[in-house]
PDB file as gemmi writes it, atoms N, CA and C in Angstrom:
CRYST1    1.000    1.000    1.000  90.00  90.00  90.00 P 1                      
ATOM      1  N   MET A   1     -23.298  45.004   5.077  1.00  0.00           N  
ATOM      2  CA  MET A   1     -23.305  43.738   5.906  1.00  0.00           C  
ATOM      3  C   MET A   1     -24.704  43.057   5.760  1.00  0.00           C  
ATOM      4  N   PRO A   2     -24.869  41.888   5.110  1.00  0.00           N  
ATOM      5  CA  PRO A   2     -25.902  41.479   4.934  1.00  0.00           C  
ATOM      6  C   PRO A   2     -26.681  41.123   6.168  1.00  0.00           C  
ATOM      7  N   PRO A   3     -28.357  41.469   6.360  1.00  0.00           N  
ATOM      8  CA  PRO A   3     -28.825  41.405   7.950  1.00  0.00           C  
ATOM      9  C   PRO A   3     -28.785  40.091   8.276  1.00  0.00           C  
ATOM     10  N   ARG A   4     -28.939  39.674   9.458  1.00  0.00           N  
ATOM     11  CA  ARG A   4     -28.639  38.163  10.346  1.00  0.00           C  
ATOM     12  C   ARG A   4     -30.387  37.672  10.373  1.00  0.00           C  
ATOM     13  N   LEU A   5     -30.229  36.354  10.184  1.00  0.00           N  
ATOM     14  CA  LEU A   5     -31.133  35.468   9.860  1.00  0.00           C  
ATOM     15  C   LEU A   5     -31.192  34.846  11.233  1.00  0.00           C  
ATOM     16  N   GLU A   6     -32.546  34.983  11.918  1.00  0.00           N  
ATOM     17  CA  GLU A   6     -32.777  34.217  13.116  1.00  0.00           C  
ATOM     18  C   GLU A   6     -33.717  33.153  13.089  1.00  0.00           C  
ATOM     19  N   ARG A   7     -33.885  32.424  14.104  1.00  0.00           N  
ATOM     20  CA  ARG A   7     -35.042  31.416  13.918  1.00  0.00           C  
ATOM     21  C   ARG A   7     -36.544  32.089  14.837  1.00  0.00           C  
ATOM     22  N   ASP A   8     -37.521  31.523  14.417  1.00  0.00           N  
ATOM     23  CA  ASP A   8     -38.727  31.582  15.239  1.00  0.00           C  
ATOM     24  C   ASP A   8     -38.125  30.282  16.482  1.00  0.00           C  
ATOM     25  N   ALA A   9     -39.582  30.383  17.292  1.00  0.00           N  
ATOM     26  CA  ALA A   9     -40.210  29.936  18.434  1.00  0.00           C  
ATOM     27  C   ALA A   9     -39.895  28.506  17.686  1.00  0.00           C  
ATOM     28  N   ASP A  10     -40.780  27.799  16.449  1.00  0.00           N  
ATOM     29  CA  ASP A  10     -40.455  26.755  15.816  1.00  0.00           C  
ATOM     30  C   ASP A  10     -39.221  26.283  15.464  1.00  0.00           C  
ATOM     31  N   GLY A  11     -38.246  27.292  15.650  1.00  0.00           N  
ATOM     32  CA  GLY A  11     -36.846  26.877  14.187  1.00  0.00           C  
ATOM     33  C   GLY A  11     -37.109  26.988  13.385  1.00  0.00           C  
ATOM     34  N   LEU A  12     -38.167  27.582  12.644  1.00  0.00           N  
ATOM     35  CA  LEU A  12     -37.989  28.084  11.381  1.00  0.00           C  
ATOM     36  C   LEU A  12     -37.377  29.614  11.046  1.00  0.00           C  
ATOM     37  N   TRP A  13     -36.621  29.773  10.156  1.00  0.00           N  
ATOM     38  CA  TRP A  13     -35.945  30.542   9.675  1.00  0.00           C  
ATOM     39  C   TRP A  13     -36.950  31.668   9.428  1.00  0.00           C  
ATOM     40  N   LEU A  14     -36.794  33.062  10.255  1.00  0.00           N  
ATOM     41  CA  LEU A  14     -37.118  34.015   9.797  1.00  0.00           C  
ATOM     42  C   LEU A  14     -36.194  34.689   8.839  1.00  0.00           C  
ATOM     43  N   SER A  15     -37.011  35.634   7.800  1.00  0.00           N  
ATOM     44  CA  SER A  15     -36.477  36.177   7.076  1.00  0.00           C  
ATOM     45  C   SER A  15     -35.802  37.559   7.230  1.00  0.00           C  
ATOM     46  N   PRO A  16     -35.237  38.415   6.721  1.00  0.00           N  
ATOM     47  CA  PRO A  16     -35.008  39.925   7.436  1.00  0.00           C  
ATOM     48  C   PRO A  16     -35.678  40.627   7.488  1.00  0.00           C  
ATOM     49  N   LYS A  17     -37.567  40.264   6.979  1.00  0.00           N  
ATOM     50  CA  LYS A  17     -38.726  40.977   6.750  1.00  0.00           C  
ATOM     51  C   LYS A  17     -39.255  40.439   8.304  1.00  0.00           C  
ATOM     52  N   GLY A  18     -38.685  39.438   8.583  1.00  0.00           N  
ATOM     53  CA  GLY A  18     -39.860  38.724   9.704  1.00  0.00           C  
ATOM     54  C   GLY A  18     -40.576  37.614   9.198  1.00  0.00           C  
ATOM     55  N   LYS A  19     -40.438  37.286   8.304  1.00  0.00           N  
ATOM     56  CA  LYS A  19     -41.447  36.682   7.615  1.00  0.00           C  
ATOM     57  C   LYS A  19     -40.731  34.838   8.141  1.00  0.00           C  
ATOM     58  N   ARG A  20     -41.708  33.998   8.047  1.00  0.00           N  
ATOM     59  CA  ARG A  20     -41.223  32.439   8.555  1.00  0.00           C  
ATOM     60  C   ARG A  20     -40.920  31.929   7.062  1.00  0.00           C  
ATOM     61  N   LYS A  21     -39.881  31.280   6.956  1.00  0.00           N  
ATOM     62  CA  LYS A  21     -39.308  30.338   5.975  1.00  0.00           C  
ATOM     63  C   LYS A  21     -38.572  28.890   6.114  1.00  0.00           C  
ATOM     64  N   PRO A  22     -39.285  27.819   5.825  1.00  0.00           N  
ATOM     65  CA  PRO A  22     -38.826  26.926   5.748  1.00  0.00           C  
ATOM     66  C   PRO A  22     -37.446  26.453   5.800  1.00  0.00           C  
ATOM     67  N   ALA A  23     -36.632  25.734   6.435  1.00  0.00           N  
ATOM     68  CA  ALA A  23     -35.424  25.136   6.389  1.00  0.00           C  
ATOM     69  C   ALA A  23     -35.276  24.635   4.852  1.00  0.00           C  
ATOM     70  N   PRO A  24     -33.909  24.874   4.421  1.00  0.00           N  
ATOM     71  CA  PRO A  24     -33.765  24.121   3.075  1.00  0.00           C  
ATOM     72  C   PRO A  24     -34.059  22.726   2.966  1.00  0.00           C  
ATOM     73  N   LYS A  25     -34.339  22.135   1.892  1.00  0.00           N  
ATOM     74  CA  LYS A  25     -34.705  20.627   2.209  1.00  0.00           C  
ATOM     75  C   LYS A  25     -33.141  19.789   1.909  1.00  0.00           C  
ATOM     76  N   LYS A  26     -33.019  18.751   2.740  1.00  0.00           N  
ATOM     77  CA  LYS A  26     -32.210  17.892   2.199  1.00  0.00           C  
ATOM     78  C   LYS A  26     -31.756  16.753   0.828  1.00  0.00           C  
ATOM     79  N   ASP A  27     -30.554  17.017   0.501  1.00  0.00           N  
ATOM     80  CA  ASP A  27     -30.237  16.502  -0.873  1.00  0.00           C  
ATOM     81  C   ASP A  27     -31.227  15.006  -0.749  1.00  0.00           C  
ATOM     82  N   ALA A  28     -31.299  14.396  -1.670  1.00  0.00           N  
ATOM     83  CA  ALA A  28     -31.780  13.100  -1.952  1.00  0.00           C  
ATOM     84  C   ALA A  28     -30.700  12.300  -1.768  1.00  0.00           C  
ATOM     85  N   VAL A  29     -31.051  11.025  -1.016  1.00  0.00           N  
ATOM     86  CA  VAL A  29     -30.006   9.975  -0.338  1.00  0.00           C  
ATOM     87  C   VAL A  29     -29.329   9.275  -2.278  1.00  0.00           C  
ATOM     88  N   PRO A  30     -28.086   9.360  -2.419  1.00  0.00           N  
ATOM     89  CA  PRO A  30     -27.475   8.694  -3.390  1.00  0.00           C  
ATOM     90  C   PRO A  30     -27.786   7.277  -3.412  1.00  0.00           C  
ATOM     91  N   SER A  31     -27.929   7.161  -4.924  1.00  0.00           N  
ATOM     92  CA  SER A  31     -28.242   5.801  -5.271  1.00  0.00           C  
ATOM     93  C   SER A  31     -27.523   4.883  -5.248  1.00  0.00           C  
ATOM     94  N   ALA A  32     -26.226   5.363  -5.820  1.00  0.00           N  
ATOM     95  CA  ALA A  32     -24.748   4.089  -5.650  1.00  0.00           C  
ATOM     96  C   ALA A  32     -24.528   4.321  -4.561  1.00  0.00           C  
ATOM     97  N   PRO A  33     -24.141   2.736  -4.150  1.00  0.00           N  
ATOM     98  CA  PRO A  33     -23.100   2.417  -2.639  1.00  0.00           C  
ATOM     99  C   PRO A  33     -22.229   2.888  -2.698  1.00  0.00           C  
ATOM    100  N   VAL A  34     -22.532   3.114  -1.243  1.00  0.00           N  
ATOM    101  CA  VAL A  34     -20.730   3.939  -0.846  1.00  0.00           C  
ATOM    102  C   VAL A  34     -19.420   3.292  -1.325  1.00  0.00           C  
ATOM    103  N   ILE A  35     -19.414   1.921  -1.236  1.00  0.00           N  
ATOM    104  CA  ILE A  35     -18.214   1.366  -0.980  1.00  0.00           C  
ATOM    105  C   ILE A  35     -18.271   0.450  -2.551  1.00  0.00           C  
ATOM    106  N   GLU A  36     -17.930   0.883  -3.710  1.00  0.00           N  
ATOM    107  CA  GLU A  36     -18.014  -0.027  -4.800  1.00  0.00           C  
ATOM    108  C   GLU A  36     -17.209  -1.146  -4.978  1.00  0.00           C  
ATOM    109  N   ALA A  37     -17.244  -2.124  -5.672  1.00  0.00           N  
ATOM    110  CA  ALA A  37     -16.016  -3.224  -5.916  1.00  0.00           C  
ATOM    111  C   ALA A  37     -15.234  -2.369  -6.906  1.00  0.00           C  
ATOM    112  N   CYS A  38     -14.114  -2.872  -6.319  1.00  0.00           N  
ATOM    113  CA  CYS A  38     -13.055  -2.667  -7.359  1.00  0.00           C  
ATOM    114  C   CYS A  38     -12.729  -3.804  -8.311  1.00  0.00           C  
ATOM    115  N   HIS A  39     -12.619  -3.428  -9.540  1.00  0.00           N  
ATOM    116  CA  HIS A  39     -12.298  -3.938 -10.511  1.00  0.00           C  
ATOM    117  C   HIS A  39     -11.308  -4.446 -11.592  1.00  0.00           C  
ATOM    118  N   VAL A  40     -10.147  -3.761 -10.734  1.00  0.00           N  
ATOM    119  CA  VAL A  40      -8.670  -3.830 -11.352  1.00  0.00           C  
ATOM    120  C   VAL A  40      -8.134  -4.877 -11.084  1.00  0.00           C  
ATOM    121  N   ASP A  41      -7.225  -5.862 -12.062  1.00  0.00           N  
ATOM    122  CA  ASP A  41      -6.573  -7.037 -11.672  1.00  0.00           C  
ATOM    123  C   ASP A  41      -5.922  -6.944 -10.749  1.00  0.00           C  
ATOM    124  N   GLY A  42      -5.775  -7.645  -9.813  1.00  0.00           N  
ATOM    125  CA  GLY A  42      -4.493  -7.618  -8.558  1.00  0.00           C  
ATOM    126  C   GLY A  42      -4.444  -6.640  -7.540  1.00  0.00           C  
ATOM    127  N   CYS A  43      -5.796  -6.062  -7.301  1.00  0.00           N  
ATOM    128  CA  CYS A  43      -6.085  -4.879  -6.573  1.00  0.00           C  
ATOM    129  C   CYS A  43      -6.961  -5.789  -5.066  1.00  0.00           C  
ATOM    130  N   GLY A  44      -6.020  -6.018  -3.871  1.00  0.00           N  
ATOM    131  CA  GLY A  44      -6.267  -6.505  -2.551  1.00  0.00           C  
ATOM    132  C   GLY A  44      -5.394  -7.821  -2.767  1.00  0.00           C  
ATOM    133  N   THR A  45      -4.647  -8.234  -3.074  1.00  0.00           N  
ATOM    134  CA  THR A  45      -3.921  -9.599  -3.266  1.00  0.00           C  
ATOM    135  C   THR A  45      -2.778  -9.574  -2.513  1.00  0.00           C  
ATOM    136  N   PRO A  46      -2.882 -10.350  -1.569  1.00  0.00           N  
ATOM    137  CA  PRO A  46      -1.628 -10.508  -0.239  1.00  0.00           C  
ATOM    138  C   PRO A  46      -0.336 -10.013  -1.324  1.00  0.00           C  
ATOM    139  N   ALA A  47       0.514  -9.272  -0.396  1.00  0.00           N  
ATOM    140  CA  ALA A  47       1.929  -8.611  -0.827  1.00  0.00           C  
ATOM    141  C   ALA A  47       2.897  -9.736  -0.493  1.00  0.00           C  
ATOM    142  N   SER A  48       2.363 -11.094  -0.663  1.00  0.00           N  
ATOM    143  CA  SER A  48       3.761 -11.949  -0.059  1.00  0.00           C  
ATOM    144  C   SER A  48       4.451 -12.187  -1.554  1.00  0.00           C  
ATOM    145  N   GLY A  49       3.519 -11.634  -2.921  1.00  0.00           N  
ATOM    146  CA  GLY A  49       4.704 -12.163  -4.214  1.00  0.00           C  
ATOM    147  C   GLY A  49       5.269 -10.386  -4.512  1.00  0.00           C  
ATOM    148  N   PRO A  50       5.184 -10.616  -6.233  1.00  0.00           N  
ATOM    149  CA  PRO A  50       5.845  -9.301  -6.674  1.00  0.00           C  
ATOM    150  C   PRO A  50       4.573  -8.361  -6.713  1.00  0.00           C  
ATOM    151  N   ARG A  51       4.984  -7.682  -7.002  1.00  0.00           N  
ATOM    152  CA  ARG A  51       3.662  -6.331  -7.407  1.00  0.00           C  
ATOM    153  C   ARG A  51       3.122  -6.789  -8.513  1.00  0.00           C  
ATOM    154  N   PRO A  52       1.618  -6.662  -8.348  1.00  0.00           N  
ATOM    155  CA  PRO A  52       0.745  -7.352  -9.314  1.00  0.00           C  
ATOM    156  C   PRO A  52       0.611  -6.462 -10.656  1.00  0.00           C  
ATOM    157  N   ALA A  53       0.758  -5.690 -10.616  1.00  0.00           N  
ATOM    158  CA  ALA A  53       0.357  -4.654 -11.954  1.00  0.00           C  
ATOM    159  C   ALA A  53       1.462  -3.165 -12.030  1.00  0.00           C  
ATOM    160  N   PRO A  54       1.900  -2.636 -12.471  1.00  0.00           N  
ATOM    161  CA  PRO A  54       2.572  -1.145 -12.389  1.00  0.00           C  
ATOM    162  C   PRO A  54       1.214  -0.232 -11.729  1.00  0.00           C  
ATOM    163  N   GLY A  55       2.015   0.612 -10.823  1.00  0.00           N  
ATOM    164  CA  GLY A  55       1.297   1.166 -10.371  1.00  0.00           C  
ATOM    165  C   GLY A  55       0.722   1.213  -8.830  1.00  0.00           C  
ATOM    166  N   MET A  56       0.819   0.176  -8.727  1.00  0.00           N  
ATOM    167  CA  MET A  56       0.142  -0.726  -7.401  1.00  0.00           C  
ATOM    168  C   MET A  56       0.661  -0.470  -6.315  1.00  0.00           C  
ATOM    169  N   VAL A  57      -0.116   0.001  -5.391  1.00  0.00           N  
ATOM    170  CA  VAL A  57       0.670   0.519  -3.856  1.00  0.00           C  
ATOM    171  C   VAL A  57       0.392  -0.775  -2.888  1.00  0.00           C  
ATOM    172  N   ARG A  58       1.356  -0.810  -2.232  1.00  0.00           N  
ATOM    173  CA  ARG A  58       1.635  -2.023  -0.820  1.00  0.00           C  
ATOM    174  C   ARG A  58       1.220  -1.027   0.380  1.00  0.00           C  
ATOM    175  N   VAL A  59      -0.187  -1.579   1.032  1.00  0.00           N  
ATOM    176  CA  VAL A  59      -0.264  -1.137   2.381  1.00  0.00           C  
ATOM    177  C   VAL A  59       0.205  -2.092   3.548  1.00  0.00           C  
ATOM    178  N   PRO A  60       0.825  -1.435   4.217  1.00  0.00           N  
ATOM    179  CA  PRO A  60       1.484  -2.564   5.458  1.00  0.00           C  
ATOM    180  C   PRO A  60       0.365  -3.028   6.104  1.00  0.00           C  
ATOM    181  N   GLY A  61       0.154  -4.419   6.513  1.00  0.00           N  
ATOM    182  CA  GLY A  61      -0.460  -4.871   7.510  1.00  0.00           C  
ATOM    183  C   GLY A  61      -0.676  -3.838   8.982  1.00  0.00           C  
ATOM    184  N   SER A  62      -1.779  -4.065   9.940  1.00  0.00           N  
ATOM    185  CA  SER A  62      -1.564  -3.570  10.725  1.00  0.00           C  
ATOM    186  C   SER A  62      -0.963  -4.252  11.680  1.00  0.00           C  
ATOM    187  N   LYS A  63      -0.896  -3.858  13.452  1.00  0.00           N  
ATOM    188  CA  LYS A  63       0.330  -4.480  14.528  1.00  0.00           C  
ATOM    189  C   LYS A  63      -0.398  -5.740  14.808  1.00  0.00           C  
ATOM    190  N   ASP A  64      -1.515  -6.026  14.594  1.00  0.00           N  
ATOM    191  CA  ASP A  64      -2.806  -7.359  14.611  1.00  0.00           C  
ATOM    192  C   ASP A  64      -2.185  -8.410  14.124  1.00  0.00           C  
ATOM    193  N   GLY A  65      -1.248  -8.283  13.240  1.00  0.00           N  
ATOM    194  CA  GLY A  65      -0.979  -9.188  12.475  1.00  0.00           C  
ATOM    195  C   GLY A  65      -1.462  -9.533  11.243  1.00  0.00           C  
ATOM    196  N   ALA A  66      -2.405  -8.554  10.806  1.00  0.00           N  
ATOM    197  CA  ALA A  66      -2.661  -8.356   9.397  1.00  0.00           C  
ATOM    198  C   ALA A  66      -1.441  -8.426   8.479  1.00  0.00           C  
ATOM    199  N   ALA A  67      -1.849  -9.055   7.321  1.00  0.00           N  
ATOM    200  CA  ALA A  67      -0.872  -9.356   6.254  1.00  0.00           C  
ATOM    201  C   ALA A  67      -1.193  -7.839   5.010  1.00  0.00           C  
ATOM    202  N   ALA A  68       0.190  -7.778   4.810  1.00  0.00           N  
ATOM    203  CA  ALA A  68      -0.024  -6.310   4.012  1.00  0.00           C  
ATOM    204  C   ALA A  68      -0.636  -6.997   2.610  1.00  0.00           C  
ATOM    205  N   HIS A  69      -1.078  -6.095   2.017  1.00  0.00           N  
ATOM    206  CA  HIS A  69      -1.845  -6.540   0.253  1.00  0.00           C  
ATOM    207  C   HIS A  69      -1.301  -5.102  -0.562  1.00  0.00           C  
ATOM    208  N   TRP A  70      -1.517  -5.099  -1.899  1.00  0.00           N  
ATOM    209  CA  TRP A  70      -1.108  -4.622  -2.976  1.00  0.00           C  
ATOM    210  C   TRP A  70      -2.675  -3.956  -3.477  1.00  0.00           C  
ATOM    211  N   TYR A  71      -2.727  -3.066  -3.491  1.00  0.00           N  
ATOM    212  CA  TYR A  71      -4.159  -2.143  -3.594  1.00  0.00           C  
ATOM    213  C   TYR A  71      -3.780  -1.009  -5.085  1.00  0.00           C  
ATOM    214  N   CYS A  72      -4.934  -0.583  -6.225  1.00  0.00           N  
ATOM    215  CA  CYS A  72      -4.730   0.528  -7.135  1.00  0.00           C  
ATOM    216  C   CYS A  72      -4.543   1.807  -6.451  1.00  0.00           C  
ATOM    217  N   PRO A  73      -3.882   2.947  -6.410  1.00  0.00           N  
ATOM    218  CA  PRO A  73      -4.029   3.906  -6.110  1.00  0.00           C  
ATOM    219  C   PRO A  73      -4.919   4.529  -6.066  1.00  0.00           C  
ATOM    220  N   GLY A  74      -4.993   5.343  -4.883  1.00  0.00           N  
ATOM    221  CA  GLY A  74      -6.256   6.193  -4.822  1.00  0.00           C  
ATOM    222  C   GLY A  74      -7.657   5.307  -4.101  1.00  0.00           C  
ATOM    223  N   ARG A  75      -8.691   5.203  -4.046  1.00  0.00           N  
ATOM    224  CA  ARG A  75      -9.678   5.321  -3.571  1.00  0.00           C  
ATOM    225  C   ARG A  75      -9.241   3.906  -2.467  1.00  0.00           C  
ATOM    226  N   CYS A  76      -8.844   2.310  -3.016  1.00  0.00           N  
ATOM    227  CA  CYS A  76      -8.574   1.579  -2.802  1.00  0.00           C  
ATOM    228  C   CYS A  76      -7.632   1.688  -1.660  1.00  0.00           C  
ATOM    229  N   ALA A  77      -6.289   2.626  -2.091  1.00  0.00           N  
ATOM    230  CA  ALA A  77      -5.204   2.527  -0.944  1.00  0.00           C  
ATOM    231  C   ALA A  77      -5.867   3.004  -0.038  1.00  0.00           C  
ATOM    232  N   ALA A  78      -6.407   4.506  -0.022  1.00  0.00           N  
ATOM    233  CA  ALA A  78      -6.950   5.158   0.898  1.00  0.00           C  
ATOM    234  C   ALA A  78      -7.927   4.218   2.045  1.00  0.00           C  
ATOM    235  N   ILE A  79      -8.505   3.458   1.592  1.00  0.00           N  
ATOM    236  CA  ILE A  79      -9.571   3.078   2.123  1.00  0.00           C  
ATOM    237  C   ILE A  79      -8.732   1.886   3.162  1.00  0.00           C  
ATOM    238  N   ALA A  80      -7.997   1.249   2.359  1.00  0.00           N  
ATOM    239  CA  ALA A  80      -6.899   0.440   2.890  1.00  0.00           C  
ATOM    240  C   ALA A  80      -6.022   0.745   4.261  1.00  0.00           C  
ATOM    241  N   ARG A  81      -5.616   2.241   3.542  1.00  0.00           N  
ATOM    242  CA  ARG A  81      -4.801   2.906   4.967  1.00  0.00           C  
ATOM    243  C   ARG A  81      -5.468   3.332   6.069  1.00  0.00           C  
ATOM    244  N   ALA A  82      -6.707   3.836   5.753  1.00  0.00           N  
ATOM    245  CA  ALA A  82      -7.779   3.921   6.716  1.00  0.00           C  
ATOM    246  C   ALA A  82      -8.162   2.700   7.814  1.00  0.00           C  
ATOM    247  N   ARG A  83      -8.203   1.590   7.105  1.00  0.00           N  
ATOM    248  CA  ARG A  83      -8.860   0.228   8.175  1.00  0.00           C  
ATOM    249  C   ARG A  83      -7.760  -0.026   8.562  1.00  0.00           C  
ATOM    250  N   THR A  84      -6.473  -0.146   8.383  1.00  0.00           N  
ATOM    251  CA  THR A  84      -4.838   0.075   8.938  1.00  0.00           C  
ATOM    252  C   THR A  84      -4.780   0.399  10.027  1.00  0.00           C  
ATOM    253  N   ASP A  85      -5.338   1.927   9.906  1.00  0.00           N  
ATOM    254  CA  ASP A  85      -5.109   3.257  11.004  1.00  0.00           C  
ATOM    255  C   ASP A  85      -6.073   2.470  12.433  1.00  0.00           C  
ATOM    256  N   LEU A  86      -7.156   2.298  11.550  1.00  0.00           N  
ATOM    257  CA  LEU A  86      -8.646   1.850  12.762  1.00  0.00           C  
ATOM    258  C   LEU A  86      -7.966   1.269  13.351  1.00  0.00           C  
ATOM    259  N   ARG A  87      -7.504  -0.110  12.747  1.00  0.00           N  
ATOM    260  CA  ARG A  87      -6.983  -1.299  13.544  1.00  0.00           C  
ATOM    261  C   ARG A  87      -5.839  -1.296  14.475  1.00  0.00           C  
ATOM    262  N   ASN A  88      -4.954  -0.117  14.486  1.00  0.00           N  
ATOM    263  CA  ASN A  88      -4.108   0.352  15.060  1.00  0.00           C  
ATOM    264  C   ASN A  88      -4.015   1.229  16.264  1.00  0.00           C  
ATOM    265  N   VAL A  89      -5.520   1.541  15.964  1.00  0.00           N  
ATOM    266  CA  VAL A  89      -5.496   2.480  17.197  1.00  0.00           C  
ATOM    267  C   VAL A  89      -5.775   1.757  18.356  1.00  0.00           C  
ATOM    268  N   GLY A  90      -6.158   0.535  18.589  1.00  0.00           N  
ATOM    269  CA  GLY A  90      -6.497  -0.308  19.642  1.00  0.00           C  
ATOM    270  C   GLY A  90      -7.720   0.186  20.175  1.00  0.00           C  
ATOM    271  N   GLY A  91      -7.712  -0.999  21.318  1.00  0.00           N  
ATOM    272  CA  GLY A  91      -9.383  -1.082  22.461  1.00  0.00           C  
ATOM    273  C   GLY A  91     -10.175  -2.238  21.463  1.00  0.00           C  
ATOM    274  N   ARG A  92     -10.015  -2.311  20.615  1.00  0.00           N  
ATOM    275  CA  ARG A  92     -10.984  -3.398  20.087  1.00  0.00           C  
ATOM    276  C   ARG A  92     -10.856  -4.464  20.703  1.00  0.00           C  
ATOM    277  N   ARG A  93     -11.787  -5.182  20.751  1.00  0.00           N  
ATOM    278  CA  ARG A  93     -11.954  -6.282  21.676  1.00  0.00           C  
ATOM    279  C   ARG A  93     -12.980  -7.268  21.231  1.00  0.00           C  
TER     280      ARG A  93                                                      
END                                                                             
């Protein structure tokens, strides 16, 4: 079993030999935006008409009256479903 690491009074990690060791540095902030624009034709279009392209996913609107839309499968559909779920939770003012 490996020896337990403990912290000193300043919050720095102590090595098994009792020597101070700084905490690991955090990774650099990513340079890409968190949500990038989708360039798939028909992604995000209202679902009032036929499916704009094969493989598109219909995400229903929320209880507050938002319309259903077509999204490309994967990230766009997942984000749309999450937004719908958040709207359906309630408590929005």
